[in-house]
C-alpha positions, 0 to 999 in steps of 0.5 A: 568476506570472512565466514562470520560476515558471509554467515550473517549475510546468508542468514540476513537474506534467508530470513527476508526470503522465508518471509516472502515479502520484497519491500522493507521499512528500515525499522522491519529490517531491524527486528528481522535481523536483530540489529539494535545499533542503528550505526550497524544497521544504517552501515549494513544496509549501505553495503547492501545497496552499493553491492545491489543486494538490497535497492534503496526506494528513498530513506528508510524504504528498501527493496530486494528488486528495483522500483521498475520491477515492483508491482505498483500497488504493492509498492504504494501500499507498503509505502505508506506503513500504516494500516490502509488499503487501496481504493477510490480512484484506483479500483474504480478506474481499474473495474471501469466505473470512472473513465479517467485517466487516473495517474496516482495510486489512490490510497485510504489510510490514517494520514492524508498525504501526497507523495512520489516513489520515482514516476509513481504518485501515491494519494492517501486519503484520511479516513476515520478510524471507525470507518477505516479499520471496518474491513467489510469490503476489503480483501487482501491480494498480492500482498495489499489489501484493496477494496471491492468496487462496492467499498471504493464506491462507498469510500469515494461518496463518503469523501465527495458525495457529489462524485460523478461515475461514468459507469453509474449503470454498472454499479449495483447500488443495493450492495453499495447501499448495504456496505454504507449502512454496515460501515455507518456512512450515510446512505447514497440514493441512486 
């Protein structure tokens, strides 16, 4: 490896290390590495994947670690590549509000879709912009946005007003109703 190529490699990974991210879309890498030529970018990525310096998750989506070593919530969140947050069943199951086995990561975003990354199933529900971009009850954690329990309940009731919550008595309905009001959702009578 020549000195110039070695310096490029070191600089590129220094940039990635500096921003502290482990998952990247191809256009993010092009911007970060200042590579305008698509052929150069694809060739560079192909070589880095072959040498296991980067891991290809799927076309145009790369990571510094193997899929199984990445937090599934972060992987699901980053795969959307648009404004979104983790909510509904994922948050409710984690907090014990629903007892059903949840075998997908549920995300609220601008588009509705369902896809897989390895064994991980991601289900994104489409939420109208006026609600989606309202950050009440959404916080940042470990590199992704996630709903509070109250926001997840409010979101779930927005999508399905008849939804059954196993831990109904564990919920603070005053907080949920206040949140629904702040978001502009219909108020649920508890």
